[in-house]
Each structure stands twice: as C-alpha cells, then as structure tokens.
C-alpha positions as protocol buffer text, in pm:
chain_id: "A"
residue {
  index: 1
  type: MET
  ca { x: 2992 y: 726 z: 24822 }
}
residue {
  index: 2
  type: LEU
  ca { x: 3177 y: 1034 z: 24749 }
}
residue {
  index: 3
  type: SER
  ca { x: 3065 y: 1377 z: 24848 }
}
residue {
  index: 4
  type: GLU
  ca { x: 3025 y: 1678 z: 24619 }
}
residue {
  index: 5
  type: ALA
  ca { x: 3368 y: 1819 z: 24775 }
}
residue {
  index: 6
  type: GLN
  ca { x: 3537 y: 1497 z: 24718 }
}
residue {
  index: 7
  type: ILE
  ca { x: 3407 y: 1449 z: 24358 }
}
residue {
  index: 8
  type: ALA
  ca { x: 3529 y: 1797 z: 24290 }
}
residue {
  index: 9
  type: ALA
  ca { x: 3864 y: 1721 z: 24432 }
}
residue {
  index: 10
  type: ARG
  ca { x: 3873 y: 1407 z: 24229 }
}
residue {
  index: 11
  type: ALA
  ca { x: 3874 y: 1589 z: 23905 }
}
residue {
  index: 12
  type: GLN
  ca { x: 4206 y: 1718 z: 24002 }
}
residue {
  index: 13
  type: GLY
  ca { x: 4368 y: 1392 z: 23996 }
}
residue {
  index: 14
  type: ILE
  ca { x: 4330 y: 1002 z: 23983 }
}
residue {
  index: 15
  type: GLY
  ca { x: 4152 y: 859 z: 24291 }
}
residue {
  index: 16
  type: ALA
  ca { x: 4219 y: 520 z: 24402 }
}
residue {
  index: 17
  type: SER
  ca { x: 3893 y: 355 z: 24248 }
}
residue {
  index: 18
  type: GLU
  ca { x: 4009 y: 498 z: 23902 }
}
residue {
  index: 19
  type: ALA
  ca { x: 4359 y: 360 z: 23907 }
}
residue {
  index: 20
  type: VAL
  ca { x: 4249 y: 30 z: 23793 }
}
residue {
  index: 21
  type: ILE
  ca { x: 4116 y: 172 z: 23462 }
}
residue {
  index: 22
  type: LEU
  ca { x: 4481 y: 243 z: 23364 }
}
residue {
  index: 23
  type: PHE
  ca { x: 4579 y: -125 z: 23403 }
}
residue {
  index: 24
  type: PRO
  ca { x: 4382 y: -299 z: 23125 }
}
residue {
  index: 25
  type: GLU
  ca { x: 4544 y: -611 z: 23229 }
}
residue {
  index: 26
  type: ILE
  ca { x: 4305 y: -618 z: 23531 }
}
residue {
  index: 27
  type: PRO
  ca { x: 3946 y: -678 z: 23389 }
}
residue {
  index: 28
  type: ASN
  ca { x: 3699 y: -401 z: 23508 }
}
residue {
  index: 29
  type: SER
  ca { x: 3360 y: -277 z: 23357 }
}
residue {
  index: 30
  type: TYR
  ca { x: 3410 y: 48 z: 23510 }
}
residue {
  index: 31
  type: SER
  ca { x: 3582 y: 253 z: 23232 }
}
residue {
  index: 32
  type: THR
  ca { x: 3880 y: 283 z: 22970 }
}
residue {
  index: 33
  type: PRO
  ca { x: 4170 y: 498 z: 22959 }
}
residue {
  index: 34
  type: TYR
  ca { x: 4006 y: 685 z: 22707 }
}
residue {
  index: 35
  type: GLN
  ca { x: 3690 y: 772 z: 22867 }
}
residue {
  index: 36
  type: LEU
  ca { x: 3901 y: 850 z: 23185 }
}
residue {
  index: 37
  type: TRP
  ca { x: 4100 y: 1085 z: 22968 }
}
residue {
  index: 38
  type: MET
  ca { x: 3797 y: 1262 z: 22841 }
}
residue {
  index: 39
  type: GLN
  ca { x: 3671 y: 1312 z: 23162 }
}
residue {
  index: 40
  type: LYS
  ca { x: 3979 y: 1476 z: 23329 }
}
residue {
  index: 41
  type: THR
  ca { x: 3999 y: 1686 z: 23000 }
}
residue {
  index: 42
  type: GLY
  ca { x: 3653 y: 1791 z: 23068 }
}
residue {
  index: 43
  type: LYS
  ca { x: 3514 y: 1630 z: 22719 }
}
residue {
  index: 44
  type: LEU
  ca { x: 3291 y: 1389 z: 22879 }
}
residue {
  index: 45
  type: ASP
  ca { x: 3056 y: 1460 z: 23183 }
}
residue {
  index: 46
  type: SER
  ca { x: 3139 y: 1271 z: 23477 }
}
residue {
  index: 47
  type: ASN
  ca { x: 2797 y: 1237 z: 23625 }
}
residue {
  index: 48
  type: PHE
  ca { x: 2789 y: 932 z: 23837 }
}
residue {
  index: 49
  type: GLU
  ca { x: 2492 y: 688 z: 23845 }
}
residue {
  index: 50
  type: MET
  ca { x: 2502 y: 418 z: 24127 }
}
residue {
  index: 51
  type: ASN
  ca { x: 2444 y: 54 z: 24024 }
}
residue {
  index: 52
  type: ASP
  ca { x: 2272 y: -198 z: 24290 }
}
residue {
  index: 53
  type: PHE
  ca { x: 2609 y: -304 z: 24437 }
}
residue {
  index: 54
  type: GLN
  ca { x: 2748 y: 66 z: 24463 }
}
residue {
  index: 55
  type: TRP
  ca { x: 2409 y: 159 z: 24623 }
}
residue {
  index: 56
  type: TRP
  ca { x: 2405 y: -145 z: 24885 }
}
residue {
  index: 57
  type: GLY
  ca { x: 2784 y: -56 z: 24938 }
}
residue {
  index: 58
  type: HIS
  ca { x: 2702 y: 313 z: 25046 }
}
residue {
  index: 59
  type: GLU
  ca { x: 2395 y: 229 z: 25242 }
}
residue {
  index: 60
  type: LEU
  ca { x: 2563 y: -61 z: 25428 }
}
residue {
  index: 61
  type: GLU
  ca { x: 2908 y: 90 z: 25471 }
}
residue {
  index: 62
  type: PRO
  ca { x: 2842 y: 232 z: 25828 }
}
residue {
  index: 63
  type: ALA
  ca { x: 2694 y: -111 z: 25942 }
}
residue {
  index: 64
  type: ILE
  ca { x: 3002 y: -280 z: 25817 }
}
residue {
  index: 65
  type: ALA
  ca { x: 3229 y: -34 z: 25982 }
}
residue {
  index: 66
  type: LYS
  ca { x: 3055 y: -137 z: 26320 }
}
residue {
  index: 67
  type: ARG
  ca { x: 3124 y: -518 z: 26261 }
}
residue {
  index: 68
  type: TYR
  ca { x: 3481 y: -456 z: 26194 }
}
residue {
  index: 69
  type: GLU
  ca { x: 3488 y: -278 z: 26519 }
}
residue {
  index: 70
  type: TYR
  ca { x: 3302 y: -544 z: 26678 }
}
residue {
  index: 71
  type: GLU
  ca { x: 3514 y: -834 z: 26523 }
}
residue {
  index: 72
  type: THR
  ca { x: 3865 y: -648 z: 26590 }
}
residue {
  index: 73
  type: GLY
  ca { x: 3790 y: -441 z: 26919 }
}
residue {
  index: 74
  type: GLU
  ca { x: 3914 y: -142 z: 26712 }
}
residue {
  index: 75
  type: THR
  ca { x: 3781 y: 194 z: 26695 }
}
residue {
  index: 76
  type: LEU
  ca { x: 3741 y: 346 z: 26348 }
}
residue {
  index: 77
  type: GLU
  ca { x: 3718 y: 702 z: 26241 }
}
residue {
  index: 78
  type: TYR
  ca { x: 3611 y: 864 z: 25920 }
}
residue {
  index: 79
  type: ARG
  ca { x: 3796 y: 1166 z: 25759 }
}
residue {
  index: 80
  type: PRO
  ca { x: 3634 y: 1316 z: 25472 }
}
residue {
  index: 81
  type: ASP
  ca { x: 3939 y: 1528 z: 25370 }
}
residue {
  index: 82
  type: THR
  ca { x: 4111 y: 1454 z: 25020 }
}
residue {
  index: 83
  type: VAL
  ca { x: 4459 y: 1255 z: 25089 }
}
residue {
  index: 84
  type: ILE
  ca { x: 4719 y: 1390 z: 24818 }
}
residue {
  index: 85
  type: HIS
  ca { x: 5016 y: 1185 z: 24727 }
}
residue {
  index: 86
  type: PRO
  ca { x: 5346 y: 1347 z: 24886 }
}
residue {
  index: 87
  type: LYS
  ca { x: 5509 y: 1352 z: 24576 }
}
residue {
  index: 88
  type: LEU
  ca { x: 5242 y: 1348 z: 24317 }
}
residue {
  index: 89
  type: PRO
  ca { x: 4973 y: 1599 z: 24333 }
}
residue {
  index: 90
  type: PHE
  ca { x: 4775 y: 1446 z: 24075 }
}
residue {
  index: 91
  type: MET
  ca { x: 4722 y: 1110 z: 24267 }
}
residue {
  index: 92
  type: LEU
  ca { x: 4480 y: 1126 z: 24557 }
}
residue {
  index: 93
  type: CYS
  ca { x: 4229 y: 910 z: 24755 }
}
residue {
  index: 94
  type: HIS
  ca { x: 3953 y: 924 z: 24984 }
}
residue {
  index: 95
  type: PRO
  ca { x: 3986 y: 621 z: 25240 }
}
residue {
  index: 96
  type: ASP
  ca { x: 3680 y: 460 z: 25384 }
}
residue {
  index: 97
  type: ARG
  ca { x: 3794 y: 446 z: 25747 }
}
residue {
  index: 98
  type: TYR
  ca { x: 4118 y: 496 z: 25963 }
}
residue {
  index: 99
  type: VAL
  ca { x: 4180 y: 296 z: 26250 }
}
residue {
  index: 100
  type: PHE
  ca { x: 4210 y: 520 z: 26556 }
}
residue {
  index: 101
  type: GLY
  ca { x: 4559 y: 549 z: 26707 }
}
residue {
  index: 102
  type: GLN
  ca { x: 4750 y: 351 z: 26405 }
}
residue {
  index: 103
  type: ARG
  ca { x: 4867 y: 422 z: 26084 }
}
residue {
  index: 104
  type: LYS
  ca { x: 4626 y: 188 z: 25930 }
}
residue {
  index: 105
  type: LEU
  ca { x: 4340 y: 210 z: 25694 }
}
residue {
  index: 106
  type: VAL
  ca { x: 4018 y: 14 z: 25658 }
}
residue {
  index: 107
  type: GLU
  ca { x: 3857 y: -32 z: 25303 }
}
residue {
  index: 108
  type: ILE
  ca { x: 3475 y: -137 z: 25303 }
}
residue {
  index: 109
  type: LYS
  ca { x: 3328 y: -337 z: 25012 }
}
residue {
  index: 110
  type: THR
  ca { x: 2999 y: -528 z: 24930 }
}
residue {
  index: 111
  type: ALA
  ca { x: 3048 y: -804 z: 24681 }
}
residue {
  index: 112
  type: ASN
  ca { x: 2900 y: -1148 z: 24596 }
}
residue {
  index: 113
  type: PHE
  ca { x: 3153 y: -1431 z: 24699 }
}
residue {
  index: 114
  type: SER
  ca { x: 3294 y: -1614 z: 24424 }
}
residue {
  index: 115
  type: GLY
  ca { x: 3566 y: -1859 z: 24525 }
}
residue {
  index: 116
  type: ASP
  ca { x: 3821 y: -1829 z: 24242 }
}
residue {
  index: 117
  type: GLU
  ca { x: 3857 y: -1458 z: 24353 }
}
residue {
  index: 118
  type: TRP
  ca { x: 3843 y: -1444 z: 24723 }
}
residue {
  index: 119
  type: GLY
  ca { x: 4021 y: -1655 z: 24999 }
}
residue {
  index: 120
  type: GLU
  ca { x: 3994 y: -1721 z: 25364 }
}
residue {
  index: 121
  type: SER
  ca { x: 3936 y: -1439 z: 25608 }
}
residue {
  index: 122
  type: GLY
  ca { x: 4275 y: -1352 z: 25737 }
}
residue {
  index: 123
  type: THR
  ca { x: 4428 y: -1410 z: 25394 }
}
residue {
  index: 124
  type: ASP
  ca { x: 4540 y: -1150 z: 25120 }
}
residue {
  index: 125
  type: GLN
  ca { x: 4352 y: -1315 z: 24831 }
}
residue {
  index: 126
  type: ILE
  ca { x: 4138 y: -1081 z: 24702 }
}
residue {
  index: 127
  type: PRO
  ca { x: 4038 y: -957 z: 24343 }
}
residue {
  index: 128
  type: PRO
  ca { x: 4299 y: -755 z: 24163 }
}
residue {
  index: 129
  type: ALA
  ca { x: 4115 y: -440 z: 24118 }
}
residue {
  index: 130
  type: TYR
  ca { x: 4053 y: -427 z: 24496 }
}
residue {
  index: 131
  type: LEU
  ca { x: 4410 y: -494 z: 24579 }
}
residue {
  index: 132
  type: LEU
  ca { x: 4527 y: -217 z: 24344 }
}
residue {
  index: 133
  type: GLN
  ca { x: 4290 y: 15 z: 24511 }
}
residue {
  index: 134
  type: VAL
  ca { x: 4406 y: -31 z: 24851 }
}
residue {
  index: 135
  type: GLN
  ca { x: 4754 y: -17 z: 24741 }
}
residue {
  index: 136
  type: HIS
  ca { x: 4700 y: 315 z: 24576 }
}
residue {
  index: 137
  type: GLN
  ca { x: 4567 y: 444 z: 24923 }
}
residue {
  index: 138
  type: LEU
  ca { x: 4866 y: 329 z: 25088 }
}
residue {
  index: 139
  type: ALA
  ca { x: 5082 y: 517 z: 24831 }
}
residue {
  index: 140
  type: CYS
  ca { x: 4893 y: 830 z: 24921 }
}
residue {
  index: 141
  type: THR
  ca { x: 4864 y: 806 z: 25294 }
}
residue {
  index: 142
  type: GLY
  ca { x: 5207 y: 661 z: 25338 }
}
residue {
  index: 143
  type: TYR
  ca { x: 5079 y: 400 z: 25519 }
}
residue {
  index: 144
  type: ASP
  ca { x: 5202 y: 35 z: 25549 }
}
residue {
  index: 145
  type: GLU
  ca { x: 4904 y: -176 z: 25605 }
}
residue {
  index: 146
  type: ALA
  ca { x: 4528 y: -174 z: 25552 }
}
residue {
  index: 147
  type: ASP
  ca { x: 4231 y: -403 z: 25601 }
}
residue {
  index: 148
  type: LEU
  ca { x: 3952 y: -488 z: 25361 }
}
residue {
  index: 149
  type: ILE
  ca { x: 3636 y: -589 z: 25510 }
}
residue {
  index: 150
  type: VAL
  ca { x: 3394 y: -729 z: 25277 }
}
residue {
  index: 151
  type: PHE
  ca { x: 3020 y: -803 z: 25328 }
}
residue {
  index: 152
  type: PHE
  ca { x: 2926 y: -1085 z: 25085 }
}
residue {
  index: 153
  type: LEU
  ca { x: 2563 y: -1016 z: 25002 }
}
residue {
  index: 154
  type: ASN
  ca { x: 2486 y: -1349 z: 24886 }
}
residue {
  index: 155
  type: PHE
  ca { x: 2624 y: -1535 z: 25188 }
}
residue {
  index: 156
  type: ARG
  ca { x: 2532 y: -1245 z: 25452 }
}
residue {
  index: 157
  type: GLU
  ca { x: 2902 y: -1310 z: 25592 }
}
residue {
  index: 158
  type: THR
  ca { x: 3174 y: -1036 z: 25644 }
}
residue {
  index: 159
  type: ARG
  ca { x: 3553 y: -1150 z: 25623 }
}
residue {
  index: 160
  type: ILE
  ca { x: 3849 y: -924 z: 25678 }
}
residue {
  index: 161
  type: TYR
  ca { x: 4158 y: -920 z: 25472 }
}
residue {
  index: 162
  type: PRO
  ca { x: 4486 y: -756 z: 25589 }
}
residue {
  index: 163
  type: ILE
  ca { x: 4682 y: -590 z: 25299 }
}
residue {
  index: 164
  type: LYS
  ca { x: 5055 y: -487 z: 25342 }
}
residue {
  index: 165
  type: ARG
  ca { x: 5215 y: -246 z: 25136 }
}
residue {
  index: 166
  type: ASP
  ca { x: 5352 y: -391 z: 24810 }
}
residue {
  index: 167
  type: HIS
  ca { x: 5637 y: -156 z: 24718 }
}
residue {
  index: 168
  type: PHE
  ca { x: 5664 y: -298 z: 24362 }
}
residue {
  index: 169
  type: LEU
  ca { x: 5297 y: -269 z: 24310 }
}
residue {
  index: 170
  type: VAL
  ca { x: 5286 y: 102 z: 24448 }
}
residue {
  index: 171
  type: GLU
  ca { x: 5554 y: 189 z: 24201 }
}
residue {
  index: 172
  type: ALA
  ca { x: 5383 y: 58 z: 23915 }
}
residue {
  index: 173
  type: ILE
  ca { x: 5086 y: 249 z: 23989 }
}
residue {
  index: 174
  type: GLU
  ca { x: 5267 y: 550 z: 24052 }
}
residue {
  index: 175
  type: ASN
  ca { x: 5447 y: 521 z: 23727 }
}
residue {
  index: 176
  type: ARG
  ca { x: 5124 y: 417 z: 23518 }
}
residue {
  index: 177
  type: ILE
  ca { x: 4928 y: 736 z: 23666 }
}
residue {
  index: 178
  type: THR
  ca { x: 5237 y: 981 z: 23627 }
}
residue {
  index: 179
  type: SER
  ca { x: 5271 y: 872 z: 23244 }
}
residue {
  index: 180
  type: PHE
  ca { x: 4905 y: 889 z: 23217 }
}
residue {
  index: 181
  type: TRP
  ca { x: 4861 y: 1257 z: 23371 }
}
residue {
  index: 182
  type: ASN
  ca { x: 5162 y: 1400 z: 23197 }
}
residue {
  index: 183
  type: ASN
  ca { x: 5145 y: 1234 z: 22873 }
}
residue {
  index: 184
  type: ASN
  ca { x: 4760 y: 1235 z: 22798 }
}
residue {
  index: 185
  type: VAL
  ca { x: 4579 y: 1477 z: 23046 }
}
residue {
  index: 186
  type: LEU
  ca { x: 4836 y: 1766 z: 23044 }
}
residue {
  index: 187
  type: ALA
  ca { x: 4938 y: 1709 z: 22703 }
}
residue {
  index: 188
  type: ASP
  ca { x: 4583 y: 1682 z: 22606 }
}
residue {
  index: 189
  type: VAL
  ca { x: 4664 y: 1369 z: 22379 }
}
residue {
  index: 190
  type: ALA
  ca { x: 4414 y: 1066 z: 22369 }
}
residue {
  index: 191
  type: PRO
  ca { x: 4520 y: 720 z: 22479 }
}
residue {
  index: 192
  type: GLU
  ca { x: 4457 y: 420 z: 22250 }
}
residue {
  index: 193
  type: LEU
  ca { x: 4085 y: 345 z: 22189 }
}
residue {
  index: 194
  type: THR
  ca { x: 4047 y: -3 z: 22372 }
}
residue {
  index: 195
  type: ALA
  ca { x: 3661 y: -87 z: 22358 }
}
residue {
  index: 196
  type: LEU
  ca { x: 3357 y: -39 z: 22138 }
}
residue {
  index: 197
  type: SER
  ca { x: 3238 y: 233 z: 22376 }
}
residue {
  index: 198
  type: ASP
  ca { x: 3544 y: 438 z: 22301 }
}
residue {
  index: 199
  type: PHE
  ca { x: 3481 y: 419 z: 21941 }
}
residue {
  index: 200
  type: LYS
  ca { x: 3118 y: 547 z: 21993 }
}
residue {
  index: 201
  type: LEU
  ca { x: 3244 y: 850 z: 22183 }
}
residue {
  index: 202
  type: ALA
  ca { x: 3546 y: 934 z: 21958 }
}
residue {
  index: 203
  type: PHE
  ca { x: 3348 y: 939 z: 21625 }
}
residue {
  index: 204
  type: LYS
  ca { x: 3044 y: 1144 z: 21681 }
}
residue {
  index: 205
  type: LYS
  ca { x: 3002 y: 1338 z: 21336 }
}
residue {
  index: 206
  type: ASN
  ca { x: 2825 y: 1194 z: 21054 }
}
residue {
  index: 207
  type: SER
  ca { x: 2974 y: 1211 z: 20713 }
}
residue {
  index: 208
  type: ASP
  ca { x: 2762 y: 1193 z: 20379 }
}
residue {
  index: 209
  type: LEU
  ca { x: 3039 y: 986 z: 20200 }
}
residue {
  index: 210
  type: PHE
  ca { x: 3058 y: 611 z: 20202 }
}
residue {
  index: 211
  type: ILE
  ca { x: 3407 y: 459 z: 20184 }
}
residue {
  index: 212
  type: GLU
  ca { x: 3529 y: 153 z: 19979 }
}
residue {
  index: 213
  type: ALA
  ca { x: 3596 y: -155 z: 20194 }
}
residue {
  index: 214
  type: THR
  ca { x: 3912 y: -313 z: 20155 }
}
residue {
  index: 215
  type: PRO
  ca { x: 3932 y: -712 z: 20100 }
}
residue {
  index: 216
  type: GLU
  ca { x: 4008 y: -745 z: 20493 }
}
residue {
  index: 217
  type: ILE
  ca { x: 3709 y: -506 z: 20632 }
}
residue {
  index: 218
  type: ALA
  ca { x: 3492 y: -680 z: 20372 }
}
residue {
  index: 219
  type: GLU
  ca { x: 3576 y: -1028 z: 20532 }
}
residue {
  index: 220
  type: CYS
  ca { x: 3520 y: -887 z: 20892 }
}
residue {
  index: 221
  type: ILE
  ca { x: 3165 y: -787 z: 20751 }
}
residue {
  index: 222
  type: ASN
  ca { x: 3110 y: -1133 z: 20654 }
}
residue {
  index: 223
  type: GLN
  ca { x: 3239 y: -1285 z: 20974 }
}
residue {
  index: 224
  type: LEU
  ca { x: 3034 y: -1032 z: 21203 }
}
residue {
  index: 225
  type: ARG
  ca { x: 2722 y: -1134 z: 20978 }
}
residue {
  index: 226
  type: ASP
  ca { x: 2792 y: -1521 z: 21058 }
}
residue {
  index: 227
  type: ILE
  ca { x: 2831 y: -1421 z: 21424 }
}
residue {
  index: 228
  type: ARG
  ca { x: 2512 y: -1245 z: 21445 }
}
residue {
  index: 229
  type: GLU
  ca { x: 2319 y: -1514 z: 21269 }
}
residue {
  index: 230
  type: ARG
  ca { x: 2475 y: -1778 z: 21527 }
}
residue {
  index: 231
  type: MET
  ca { x: 2366 y: -1563 z: 21813 }
}
residue {
  index: 232
  type: LYS
  ca { x: 2005 y: -1528 z: 21707 }
}
residue {
  index: 233
  type: ILE
  ca { x: 1955 y: -1904 z: 21698 }
}
residue {
  index: 234
  type: GLU
  ca { x: 2154 y: -1908 z: 22045 }
}
residue {
  index: 235
  type: GLU
  ca { x: 1921 y: -1636 z: 22189 }
}
residue {
  index: 236
  type: GLU
  ca { x: 1606 y: -1834 z: 22060 }
}
residue {
  index: 237
  type: ILE
  ca { x: 1759 y: -2165 z: 22232 }
}
residue {
  index: 238
  type: GLU
  ca { x: 1815 y: -1954 z: 22556 }
}
residue {
  index: 239
  type: GLU
  ca { x: 1472 y: -1806 z: 22567 }
}
residue {
  index: 240
  type: THR
  ca { x: 1306 y: -2167 z: 22522 }
}
residue {
  index: 241
  type: ILE
  ca { x: 1554 y: -2291 z: 22807 }
}
residue {
  index: 242
  type: LEU
  ca { x: 1469 y: -1975 z: 23026 }
}
residue {
  index: 243
  type: MET
  ca { x: 1103 y: -2030 z: 22991 }
}
residue {
  index: 244
  type: LYS
  ca { x: 1142 y: -2414 z: 23109 }
}
residue {
  index: 245
  type: ILE
  ca { x: 1330 y: -2271 z: 23413 }
}
residue {
  index: 246
  type: CYS
  ca { x: 1101 y: -1997 z: 23503 }
}
residue {
  index: 247
  type: THR
  ca { x: 765 y: -2216 z: 23447 }
}
residue {
  index: 248
  type: PHE
  ca { x: 956 y: -2436 z: 23722 }
}
residue {
  index: 249
  type: LEU
  ca { x: 1011 y: -2157 z: 23962 }
}
residue {
  index: 250
  type: GLY
  ca { x: 677 y: -1983 z: 23936 }
}
residue {
  index: 251
  type: ASP
  ca { x: 662 y: -1749 z: 24236 }
}
residue {
  index: 252
  type: ALA
  ca { x: 976 y: -1881 z: 24413 }
}
residue {
  index: 253
  type: PRO
  ca { x: 1254 y: -1623 z: 24443 }
}
residue {
  index: 254
  type: GLY
  ca { x: 1547 y: -1843 z: 24341 }
}
residue {
  index: 255
  type: LEU
  ca { x: 1688 y: -2203 z: 24310 }
}
residue {
  index: 256
  type: MET
  ca { x: 1936 y: -2397 z: 24535 }
}
residue {
  index: 257
  type: GLN
  ca { x: 2078 y: -2729 z: 24506 }
}
residue {
  index: 258
  type: ASP
  ca { x: 2310 y: -2912 z: 24762 }
}
residue {
  index: 259
  type: GLY
  ca { x: 2294 y: -2591 z: 24977 }
}
residue {
  index: 260
  type: LYS
  ca { x: 2445 y: -2344 z: 24702 }
}
residue {
  index: 261
  type: ASN
  ca { x: 2275 y: -2079 z: 24523 }
}
residue {
  index: 262
  type: LEU
  ca { x: 2210 y: -2157 z: 24164 }
}
residue {
  index: 263
  type: ALA
  ca { x: 1995 y: -1866 z: 24061 }
}
residue {
  index: 264
  type: THR
  ca { x: 1770 y: -1595 z: 24153 }
}
residue {
  index: 265
  type: TRP
  ca { x: 1419 y: -1504 z: 23999 }
}
residue {
  index: 266
  type: LYS
  ca { x: 1369 y: -1179 z: 24187 }
}
residue {
  index: 267
  type: PHE
  ca { x: 1204 y: -840 z: 24127 }
}
residue {
  index: 268
  type: ASP
  ca { x: 1406 y: -542 z: 24082 }
}
residue {
  index: 269
  type: LYS
  ca { x: 1348 y: -187 z: 24176 }
}
residue {
  index: 270
  type: ASN
  ca { x: 1117 y: -124 z: 23877 }
}
residue {
  index: 271
  type: GLY
  ca { x: 897 y: -426 z: 23973 }
}
residue {
  index: 272
  type: LYS
  ca { x: 1032 y: -626 z: 23678 }
}
residue {
  index: 273
  type: ARG
  ca { x: 1119 y: -1007 z: 23759 }
}
residue {
  index: 274
  type: THR
  ca { x: 1482 y: -1062 z: 23641 }
}
residue {
  index: 275
  type: PHE
  ca { x: 1637 y: -1386 z: 23628 }
}
residue {
  index: 276
  type: ARG
  ca { x: 2022 y: -1408 z: 23740 }
}
residue {
  index: 277
  type: ILE
  ca { x: 2262 y: -1738 z: 23741 }
}
residue {
  index: 278
  type: SER
  ca { x: 2501 y: -1733 z: 24015 }
}
residue {
  index: 279
  type: LYS
  ca { x: 2855 y: -1765 z: 23968 }
}
residue {
  index: 280
  type: ARG
  ca { x: 3003 y: -2101 z: 23983 }
}
C-alpha cells in the first residue's frame, strides 16, 4: 500500500500499477485510459479504496518478504523513495523490495491460483498485467532482473518467478506512457471512451430535450430489451440452482471434489454469507 507521500508523487506521473491501464489489450478491472486521464488532470478524485485482495496483499507483504528471504537466503530492503525514470520524468514506480547488495527487485503479490495464468515456480509464466508492472519497474530503476513472489490464498503456497528485462516490452511501455502523458494529460485532450463507466463520467449534465433515434439506434434498443428479458430468465434459473446448492451446503464453508476447491460459502466482513465459484 502506498504512503501519502507516494500517492502525492504518483499524481505527477504514471506508476507501475497504472501502466497496464494504457494497454487495453491486457484485461484489467482496475480503470480505463479515460478515467486515468481524469485523475491525472485533476478532474476525478483519486481516493483509493482497497478491495479484499489489496487488503490482504498489504497486510501479508512483510510476511511474504520474510518467506522470500527464507527460500532464497537473500536479504531484502525496503526503500520508500519514489524512483523516477532516468529520461521520462512522468514515469515512476515504488518497488516493494530490493535485494540487498544486488541490482535486483522483488515484487510481492497475493492472488488466487489459476492454472491458465500461472506457471511453475522458477518459470516466467505470470499474468500479463503483472509482467508489465515489473517491466515498468525495471525501466525506471535501470535494473535487468526482478523476482515476483506470489502467495496464493486458495492454496496457501508461495511461488517465485524470475523476470528478466524485456527491452521490446520496456520500449512499448515507455512509448505508450509518453504518448498518453504528452498527447492527453499535458494537452488536456480526453482519450477515447472505452467502457460504460467512462460514459457515465463524461456525460453528467441533464438536458430536457429528447432526441430522435435513428433506425440503427432504435434497433439497438430492441436488442437491449431482448437481452435484458433473457437475462431476467437466466437470473431466475440461477437463483433456483443456487438455492439448491446452498441447501446442500448448510453451514459448511465450501465445496470440494477430488481435492479441488469448487466453491466457497463464507461470511464477508459485514457478516453476510457470499457464494463464490472457484476458477477452473
């Protein structure tokens, strides 16, 4: 979790965790280029609220760092200073840890294991968003290597993934951030709206005048009406199936089959039970 000073510093540029936002081809639920532009130009409050994964990540970070030291025999050090790219002052990062006596970074994450995203420990098979974040940090620090250590919450297991500097990816990150900073932030030109949440932010004023729909838009309305009717039927079916499963579960916290976690049925922080299906 960033300190107040680090948050203030990040307002002056693009941090490593923000870089993925500028790559729409990499799936993320974090934000959009338009929302990032609004934050960097002061048009949108950037107050940060942690989700469960981020909370656990913050609380477990020191323990995972100790685990890294235990597994590797290395000593880690924490440096709170903001690292700014040597040539691009609007590109910055805050690495989790540094390996003492080496030009090497350690990034610390918590996640749920998914076999199609994560490889075995010792490989560099990690989700693209994490790879991009680490490459961003290597670009800012000038280092050539980093380790990503991940604690998988669903398996209670840690794995270490060595990451080497990828010069082509570093160049792509630098180009994407430079373009966004110069052509959008400094020029105060909004990027393309790419999500419904963008449209909700962009069009806040109400007008009293209805406008005439074109045939194409009228057909879109009909399609949307049909989709919502089908969704309502699907929701009713889903609720019936879910009730059957929860009746079977009773007070049990989850379901297993052949040693694999199928689903959880646990209380959240507000004391409300939530049913979650595990990834395949």
